[in-house]
N, C-alpha and C positions, 0 to 999 in steps of 0.2 A: 473417484469422483475423489481429487487434490483438494485439500480447502488452506490457505491463510492466511493468516494474518498480519497483515508489515503494522512496524511505530514506526512514526515517521517526526522525525524533528527538518521542521523548512527553517531560510535564512527569519532573522527576526525584521516583523513585517508581512510575512510571503502569503500565511498562512489564506485567506483565503481566492488566491489567486493559485495553489493546493489543491485544495478542493475543491476547486470548480475542472481542475487540470483534468483531476484522479478520479472523477465520476464521470470521466468524458472515458476513461479506460471500458472498455468492452466484460472484461471478466471481473473485474471488482463489482462485487454488489450489496455493497450497502460501506459505508466510512461515519464517524463519530469524529469533532473538535473532542480537544483532552482537556484540564487542566491536567501540570505536572508533567512532570523528562519529559515527556510528550507533548507532542505537538495536534496530532491524527492520526488515525487509527484505522485502514481502511484493509472491509474483507475482499480476500480475493478466492472464484473457483474455477476449479476448471477440468474438464476429466480425464488431464493424467497430469504427475509429476511435471515430467517436463516442457508441455506445458505454461505448468503452471512462473515453474521457474524464470521462463520464458518473457512472459508482462507482469513480473514482480522488476526482472533488470535490463529486461531494454527499453518497456514504458513505466513502470512506477520510476524502477530508481533515477533516469537519464527527466526525468522531469523538473522543470528549473524552481531554481525556489528550492528545491531540498535538499537538504545541511544533512542529515543524517537516518539509518533505516535498517531501523534491525525486525528481521522476518522469524513469526511463529512457526510452522506447521503446522498440520494436525498429524499423527497418525493410528491406524486399525492397529491393534490389538491380535 
């Protein structure tokens, strides 16, 4: 299993639109509004890192209203 957290900065005033769009993505298992340097954080879970990466690059990062993302991928040691 692969898990990632995507920190999202939205365009001004687009937080609600982005949150509504992100919650429709199948691999997004949870999300929270934030106060500070980022506007949202989304937890993404997939069976493998390739599927996780595809979701982040092709579905999340292409969402209208997103200005920037930073992704943190969990690793097992």
